C-alpha positions as CSV (number, residue, x, y, z in Angstrom):
1,M,20.5,14.6,-31.6
2,K,17.2,16.1,-30.5
3,K,16.7,15.6,-26.9
4,Q,13.5,13.3,-26.0
5,R,10.8,15.1,-24.3
6,L,9.3,13.8,-21.1
7,A,6.2,15.4,-19.6
8,I,5.5,14.6,-15.8
9,L,1.8,15.1,-14.6
10,G,2.0,15.6,-10.7
11,A,4.8,17.2,-8.8
12,G,4.9,14.9,-5.9
13,E,7.4,12.3,-4.6
14,S,7.3,10.3,-7.7
15,G,6.9,13.2,-10.0
16,V,9.8,15.0,-8.7
17,G,12.1,12.1,-8.3
18,T,11.5,11.0,-12.0
19,A,12.1,14.5,-13.2
20,L,15.5,14.6,-11.2
21,L,16.5,11.0,-12.9
22,A,15.3,11.9,-16.3
23,K,17.3,15.3,-16.5
24,A,20.6,13.2,-15.7
25,K,19.5,10.8,-18.3
26,G,19.4,13.7,-20.9
27,Y,15.6,14.2,-21.2
28,A,14.3,17.8,-21.6
29,V,11.5,17.7,-18.9
30,F,8.5,19.5,-18.2
31,V,6.5,19.1,-14.6
32,S,3.1,20.1,-14.6
33,D,0.7,20.0,-11.6
34,K,-3.1,20.7,-11.6
35,G,-2.8,21.6,-8.0
36,I,0.0,23.8,-5.7
37,I,3.3,22.1,-5.7
38,K,4.7,21.7,-2.1
39,E,7.3,24.3,-1.4
40,K,9.9,21.6,-0.7
41,Y,9.2,20.0,-4.4
42,K,9.2,23.5,-5.9
43,E,12.9,24.3,-4.5
44,V,14.1,20.8,-5.9
45,L,12.7,21.9,-9.4
46,I,14.2,25.3,-9.2
47,H,17.5,24.3,-8.0
48,N,17.8,21.9,-10.7
49,E,16.6,24.2,-13.4
50,I,13.5,21.8,-14.3
51,E,10.9,23.8,-16.2
52,W,7.3,23.6,-14.3
53,E,4.1,24.8,-13.9
54,E,1.1,24.6,-11.3
55,Q,-2.5,25.0,-11.1
56,Q,-3.2,24.1,-14.8
57,H,-1.7,21.6,-17.4
58,T,-0.8,23.6,-20.6
59,E,-1.6,21.1,-23.1
60,S,0.7,22.2,-25.9
61,K,3.4,21.5,-23.7
62,I,2.4,18.1,-22.8
63,L,1.1,17.0,-26.0
64,N,4.2,17.5,-27.8
65,A,6.1,15.0,-25.4
66,D,7.7,11.9,-26.4
67,V,6.6,10.2,-23.4
68,V,4.7,11.2,-20.1
69,M,4.8,10.0,-16.6
70,K,1.5,10.3,-14.7
71,S,1.1,10.3,-10.9
72,P,-0.8,7.2,-9.7
73,G,-3.5,9.6,-8.4
74,I,-4.5,10.7,-11.9
75,P,-7.1,8.4,-13.3
76,D,-6.9,7.1,-17.1
77,K,-10.5,8.7,-17.6
78,V,-9.4,12.3,-17.4
79,A,-9.5,14.1,-20.9
80,L,-6.0,15.1,-20.9
81,I,-4.8,11.3,-20.6
82,Q,-7.4,10.0,-23.1
83,K,-6.0,12.8,-25.6
84,L,-2.5,11.4,-25.0
85,I,-3.6,7.9,-25.6
86,S,-5.6,8.7,-28.6
87,N,-2.3,10.7,-29.9
88,K,-0.1,7.6,-29.2
89,I,1.9,9.1,-26.7
90,P,3.2,6.6,-24.1
91,V,1.9,7.1,-20.7
92,V,3.6,5.3,-17.9
93,S,4.4,5.1,-14.3
94,E,7.4,6.0,-12.2
95,I,8.3,2.5,-11.7
96,E,8.1,1.9,-15.5
97,F,10.3,4.9,-16.3
98,A,12.8,4.2,-13.6
99,S,13.5,0.5,-13.8
100,K,14.8,0.9,-17.1
101,Y,17.9,2.8,-15.5
102,T,18.8,-0.1,-13.0
103,N,20.0,-3.3,-13.2
104,A,19.1,-4.1,-9.5
105,I,17.1,-7.2,-8.1
106,I,13.8,-6.0,-7.8
107,V,11.2,-7.5,-5.1
108,G,7.7,-5.8,-6.2
109,I,5.1,-6.3,-3.6
110,T,1.1,-5.8,-4.2
111,G,-1.9,-6.5,-2.9
112,S,-5.3,-5.1,-1.2
113,N,-3.9,-5.0,2.4
114,G,-0.4,-5.9,3.8
115,K,1.6,-4.5,1.4
116,T,3.2,-1.8,3.3
117,T,3.7,-4.3,6.2
118,T,5.1,-7.0,3.9
119,A,7.4,-4.4,2.2
120,S,8.7,-2.6,5.0
121,L,9.4,-6.2,6.9
122,A,11.1,-7.6,3.6
123,H,13.3,-4.6,3.8
124,H,14.0,-4.7,7.3
125,I,15.2,-8.1,7.1
126,L,17.1,-7.8,3.7
127,K,19.0,-4.6,4.8
128,Q,20.9,-6.7,7.8
129,E,22.8,-8.4,4.9
130,L,22.3,-6.9,1.4
131,N,22.5,-3.4,-0.1
132,V,18.8,-2.4,-0.2
133,G,16.5,0.4,-1.0
134,L,12.9,0.7,-0.1
135,A,10.6,2.8,-2.5
136,G,7.4,2.7,-4.5
137,N,4.4,3.9,-2.3
138,I,6.8,4.1,0.3
139,G,9.7,6.6,1.4
140,D,12.0,8.5,-1.3
141,S,10.9,7.6,-4.7
142,F,12.2,4.7,-6.8
143,A,13.6,7.2,-9.4
144,K,15.4,9.3,-6.8
145,Q,17.1,6.5,-5.1
146,I,18.2,5.0,-8.4
147,L,19.9,8.4,-9.3
148,E,21.4,9.1,-5.9
149,D,21.9,5.6,-4.2
150,D,21.9,3.2,-6.9
151,F,21.1,0.2,-4.6
152,K,21.9,-3.5,-5.6
153,N,18.4,-4.4,-4.3
154,Y,14.9,-2.7,-4.2
155,V,12.0,-3.4,-2.2
156,L,8.9,-1.9,-4.0
157,E,5.7,-1.2,-2.7
158,I,3.6,-1.4,-5.5
159,S,-0.3,-0.1,-6.1
160,S,-2.6,-1.4,-8.4
161,F,-2.3,2.5,-10.1
162,Q,1.3,2.1,-10.4
163,L,0.8,-1.5,-12.1
164,D,-1.7,0.0,-14.6
165,G,1.2,2.3,-16.1
166,I,3.5,-0.4,-16.5
167,V,4.8,-1.8,-20.1
168,D,8.2,-3.6,-19.7
169,F,8.5,-3.7,-15.6
170,R,9.6,-7.1,-14.4
171,P,10.2,-7.5,-10.4
172,N,12.7,-10.7,-10.2
173,I,10.3,-11.5,-7.1
174,A,6.8,-10.6,-6.9
175,V,4.5,-11.0,-3.7
176,L,0.5,-10.8,-3.7
177,T,-0.3,-10.6,-0.3
178,N,-4.4,-10.8,-1.1
179,I,-6.8,-9.3,-3.3
180,T,-10.3,-8.0,-1.8
181,P,-12.4,-5.1,-3.5
182,D,-10.9,-1.7,-3.6
183,H,-10.5,1.4,-5.6
184,L,-13.8,0.0,-7.7
185,D,-14.3,3.5,-8.3
186,R,-11.3,3.6,-10.6
187,Y,-12.0,0.2,-12.4
188,D,-15.7,1.0,-13.6
189,Y,-16.9,-0.9,-10.4
190,K,-15.8,-4.3,-12.0
191,F,-14.0,-6.2,-9.4
192,E,-12.5,-8.6,-12.2
193,N,-10.6,-5.3,-13.7
194,Y,-8.9,-4.5,-10.2
195,I,-8.2,-8.2,-10.2
196,D,-6.4,-8.0,-13.5
197,S,-4.5,-4.9,-12.4
198,K,-3.2,-6.7,-9.6
199,F,-1.8,-9.4,-11.7
200,R,0.0,-7.0,-13.8
201,I,2.8,-7.5,-11.4
202,A,3.7,-10.7,-12.9
203,L,2.8,-9.8,-16.6
204,N,6.6,-9.7,-17.7
205,Q,8.0,-12.6,-15.6
206,T,10.0,-15.1,-16.8
207,K,10.3,-18.8,-15.7
208,E,13.7,-17.2,-13.9
209,D,11.2,-15.0,-11.5
210,Y,9.2,-16.1,-8.7
211,L,5.5,-15.1,-7.6
212,I,5.0,-15.4,-4.0
213,Y,1.1,-15.4,-3.0
214,D,-1.6,-16.2,-0.5
215,A,-2.7,-19.6,-1.3
216,D,-5.6,-19.1,1.2
217,D,-7.1,-16.1,-1.0
218,E,-9.8,-17.8,-3.3
219,V,-9.7,-14.7,-5.9
220,I,-5.9,-15.5,-6.4
221,N,-6.4,-19.2,-6.6
222,K,-9.2,-18.8,-9.0
223,W,-7.1,-16.3,-11.3
224,L,-4.3,-18.6,-11.6
225,N,-6.6,-21.4,-12.5
226,E,-7.7,-19.7,-15.1
227,N,-4.8,-17.8,-16.5
228,T,-1.1,-18.6,-17.0
229,I,1.9,-17.0,-15.8
230,Q,5.6,-17.8,-16.5
231,S,7.1,-17.4,-13.0
232,K,7.6,-20.1,-10.5
233,L,4.8,-20.2,-7.9
234,L,5.7,-19.9,-4.2
235,P,2.5,-20.2,-2.2
236,F,2.2,-19.5,1.5
237,S,-0.9,-20.4,3.7
238,L,-2.1,-20.8,7.5
239,V,-4.2,-23.8,6.8
240,K,-2.6,-25.9,3.9
241,T,0.6,-28.0,3.8
242,I,2.7,-26.2,1.1
243,E,5.5,-28.5,-0.6
244,N,7.3,-25.4,-2.3
245,G,6.4,-22.1,-0.4
246,A,5.5,-21.5,3.2
247,Y,2.8,-22.9,5.8
248,L,2.3,-22.9,9.2
249,D,2.5,-26.0,11.6
250,N,1.7,-25.4,14.9
251,E,3.5,-22.3,15.9
252,N,6.2,-22.8,13.4
253,I,6.2,-21.1,9.7
254,I,8.0,-23.7,7.5
255,I,9.6,-22.5,4.3
256,T,10.6,-24.8,1.4
257,I,12.2,-23.6,-1.7
258,G,13.6,-26.8,-3.6
259,N,15.7,-28.8,-1.6
260,N,16.3,-26.0,1.1
261,Q,14.0,-25.8,4.2
262,I,14.2,-23.3,6.9
263,I,11.8,-23.4,10.3
264,M,10.7,-20.1,11.9
265,P,9.0,-20.2,15.4
266,T,6.1,-17.7,15.4
267,K,5.7,-17.0,19.0
268,N,8.0,-14.2,19.2
269,I,7.1,-12.4,16.5
270,A,6.7,-8.8,17.1
271,L,3.6,-8.3,15.2
272,E,0.5,-9.8,16.2
273,G,-2.8,-11.3,14.5
274,K,-3.0,-14.0,12.0
275,H,-2.8,-11.7,8.9
276,N,0.7,-10.7,10.3
277,V,1.7,-14.1,10.2
278,K,1.1,-14.2,6.5
279,N,3.0,-10.9,6.2
280,A,5.8,-12.6,7.8
281,M,5.9,-15.5,5.6
282,A,5.6,-13.6,2.7
283,A,8.6,-11.5,3.8
284,S,10.6,-14.5,4.9
285,T,10.3,-16.2,1.7
286,V,11.7,-13.2,0.0
287,A,14.5,-13.2,2.3
288,H,14.9,-17.2,1.9
289,L,15.0,-16.7,-1.8
290,L,17.7,-14.0,-1.4
291,K,19.9,-16.2,0.9
292,I,19.4,-14.3,4.1
293,R,20.6,-16.5,6.9
294,K,18.0,-18.1,9.0
295,Q,19.1,-16.5,12.2
296,T,19.1,-13.1,10.7
297,I,15.3,-13.6,9.5
298,R,14.3,-14.9,12.9
299,E,15.8,-12.1,14.7
300,S,14.4,-9.3,12.3
301,L,10.9,-10.8,12.9
302,E,11.5,-10.6,16.7
303,N,12.6,-7.1,16.5
304,F,10.4,-5.4,13.7
305,H,7.6,-3.4,15.3
306,G,5.4,-2.7,12.4
307,V,4.2,0.6,10.3
308,E,3.1,4.1,11.4
309,H,-0.9,4.2,11.2
310,R,-1.3,0.4,11.0
311,L,-2.8,-0.9,14.0
312,E,-0.6,1.5,16.0
313,Q,-1.0,1.4,19.7
314,V,-0.7,5.1,20.4
315,L,-1.5,5.7,24.2
316,K,-3.6,4.3,27.3
317,I,-5.5,6.9,29.2
318,N,-7.6,6.0,32.1
319,K,-7.2,2.3,31.1
320,V,-8.5,3.0,27.6
321,Q,-6.4,1.8,24.7
322,Y,-6.2,4.0,21.7
323,I,-5.5,2.5,18.5
324,N,-4.4,4.3,15.1
325,D,-5.2,2.1,12.1
326,S,-5.8,5.2,9.5
327,K,-3.9,2.9,6.7
328,A,-7.3,0.8,6.7
329,T,-8.5,2.6,3.7
330,N,-10.8,-0.3,2.7
331,V,-13.3,-2.8,4.1
332,N,-10.9,-5.8,4.3
333,A,-8.1,-3.8,6.2
334,T,-10.7,-2.8,9.0
335,Y,-11.9,-6.5,9.0
336,Y,-8.4,-7.4,10.2
337,A,-8.6,-4.7,12.8
338,L,-11.8,-5.5,14.3
339,E,-11.0,-9.2,14.2
340,S,-7.8,-8.4,16.3
341,M,-9.9,-6.4,19.3
342,G,-10.2,-8.4,22.3
343,A,-12.0,-6.0,24.2
344,P,-15.2,-3.5,23.7
345,T,-14.6,-0.9,21.1
346,V,-15.4,2.8,20.3
347,W,-14.8,2.6,16.5
348,I,-14.0,5.8,14.4
349,V,-14.8,5.0,10.8
350,G,-15.6,6.9,7.6
351,G,-14.3,8.9,4.8
352,V,-14.7,8.7,1.0
353,D,-16.6,5.4,0.2
354,K,-15.0,3.6,-2.7
355,G,-18.0,1.4,-3.6
356,N,-17.6,-0.6,-0.1
357,D,-19.8,-3.6,0.9
358,Y,-20.1,-3.3,4.8
359,S,-21.5,-6.9,5.4
360,G,-18.3,-8.6,6.0
361,L,-18.0,-6.5,9.2
362,F,-21.2,-7.2,10.6
363,P,-20.3,-10.2,12.8
364,F,-17.8,-8.0,14.6
365,I,-20.2,-4.9,15.0
366,N,-22.5,-7.3,17.0
367,E,-19.6,-8.5,19.0
368,K,-17.1,-6.3,19.7
369,V,-18.4,-2.5,19.1
370,K,-20.1,-0.6,21.5
371,A,-20.3,2.6,19.6
372,I,-19.4,4.0,16.2
373,I,-18.3,7.5,15.4
374,C,-18.8,8.4,11.8
375,L,-16.1,10.9,10.7
376,G,-16.5,12.1,7.0
377,I,-18.4,14.4,5.0
378,D,-21.2,11.9,3.9
379,N,-21.8,9.4,6.4
380,E,-25.1,8.1,5.1
381,K,-24.3,4.8,4.0
382,L,-22.5,3.9,7.2
383,I,-25.5,5.1,9.1
384,E,-27.7,2.9,6.9
385,S,-25.2,0.0,7.3
386,F,-24.5,0.2,11.0
387,G,-27.4,2.4,12.7
388,N,-29.6,-0.7,13.7
389,M,-26.5,-2.4,15.2
390,V,-25.3,-0.3,17.9
391,D,-26.8,1.7,20.6
392,V,-24.7,4.8,20.0
393,I,-23.9,6.3,16.3
394,V,-22.7,9.8,16.0
395,E,-21.3,11.9,13.4
396,T,-18.5,14.5,13.1
397,Q,-16.3,16.1,10.5
398,F,-13.6,17.0,13.0
399,M,-11.0,14.5,14.3
400,S,-10.4,16.3,17.5
401,E,-14.3,16.2,18.2
402,A,-14.3,12.4,17.1
403,V,-11.5,11.8,19.8
404,K,-13.3,13.8,22.5
405,I,-16.4,12.0,21.9
406,A,-14.8,8.8,21.9
407,Y,-13.2,9.5,25.3
408,K,-16.8,10.3,26.8
409,L,-17.9,6.9,25.5
410,A,-15.1,4.8,26.4
411,E,-14.8,3.1,30.0
412,A,-11.7,1.4,31.6
413,G,-10.6,-1.6,29.5
414,D,-12.2,-0.4,26.4
415,N,-10.4,0.1,23.1
416,V,-11.0,3.2,21.0
417,L,-10.1,2.6,17.3
418,L,-9.5,4.4,14.3
419,S,-9.9,2.1,11.4
420,P,-11.8,4.4,8.7
421,A,-12.3,1.5,5.9
422,C,-12.4,4.6,3.4
423,A,-10.1,6.8,2.0
424,S,-9.1,10.0,3.5
425,F,-9.4,12.9,0.9
426,D,-12.8,14.4,2.0
427,L,-11.3,16.1,5.2
428,F,-7.4,15.1,5.3
429,E,-4.6,15.4,3.0
430,N,-4.1,11.5,3.0
431,Y,-4.3,8.7,5.3
432,E,-0.9,9.7,7.1
433,D,-2.7,13.5,8.0
434,R,-5.7,11.6,9.4
435,G,-3.6,9.2,11.7
436,R,-1.2,12.1,12.8
437,Q,-4.4,14.3,13.4
438,F,-5.9,11.5,15.5
439,K,-2.5,10.9,17.6
440,D,-2.2,14.3,18.2
441,A,-6.1,14.6,19.2
442,V,-5.3,11.8,21.7
443,R,-2.2,13.3,23.2
444,N,-4.2,16.7,23.8
445,L,-7.0,14.8,25.8
């Protein structure tokens, strides 16, 4: 039998994890990266005798593959991907490839915002009683965990780009936190294309499976009214009474699944803000479905302190609170951040604009923002949008300088908030790098 050939485009966490799993499953593997491969990943490839290249894609070694796994960062419009598609060579994502090699129960979580917090919180609750891994857009790759840990359950944080590369992938429980315009540059600037991409999480679900979703989200409701899916629906809401699903009644989350109801008080939830009550509802509904005890869910909600780079309180200096929300890579995430500000705020914003509409933020700018620091290579749209709304708006291309300016502008009792509403790739490696640079700059004040 001739070995099946797998070509992997992109030698990051998902690419190298897939290479290891594929080699163990008998594939002939070739890894190709257009950029420079990080040393730690290079060492893994060399140690495992996996063929690789960097700073190029040798087409002859990729177009002869039986299947190609591409990094979510590579758009479908790239010429090489178009060639693979026209040659009828399947191009899949890591979650599609890896899921074929596990019988675990899979919880798949997607949405424009809140998916990292919801996935981390769901994992935090489940791990108290179950053997469970956390993967997808977060932590060690799904493929590597299947190879090395073989968990009986997985919580996967899944982006729209990963969902674009699925064929048979089917989560037993899917969670859709919300849908707001994001990444429109990858979807021909058509919101409906992005919406369809998010709903791919339920594409292969059967009537044995569940879809947990935000019933207050008009975009989700509209799509569900116009399309049919097989899975059982479990909505959650802050404003409606929900018969089957979760809702807020006074200060309590009521979760009902079939004849089984649990009540969770919200007053001791460690995460603050309305959006986090929704994240808690989604994660608790997952836990309730998987038969986690009520006491465990309650305790987990009370001792979970959130995710790095998401409204993370860094330091208080001269009675000014510095807050790292670098993970806010779209307008809706920044909306939640500004909404939660209880004091005058110096706002650091900017980066790579993905077709953003900033008008939804205007009420908060008027009410809460005293100065704006634009941190990006091209700040024209930000200055156009907000220039007339605040007295002080400045530009910089250095995080250290942005923090020093904020330090001068902020007075006792103010907040300094990094909540960029944009992608980070103009000045930083990723949003984590941006957040860490912010924290380092604050600590160096």
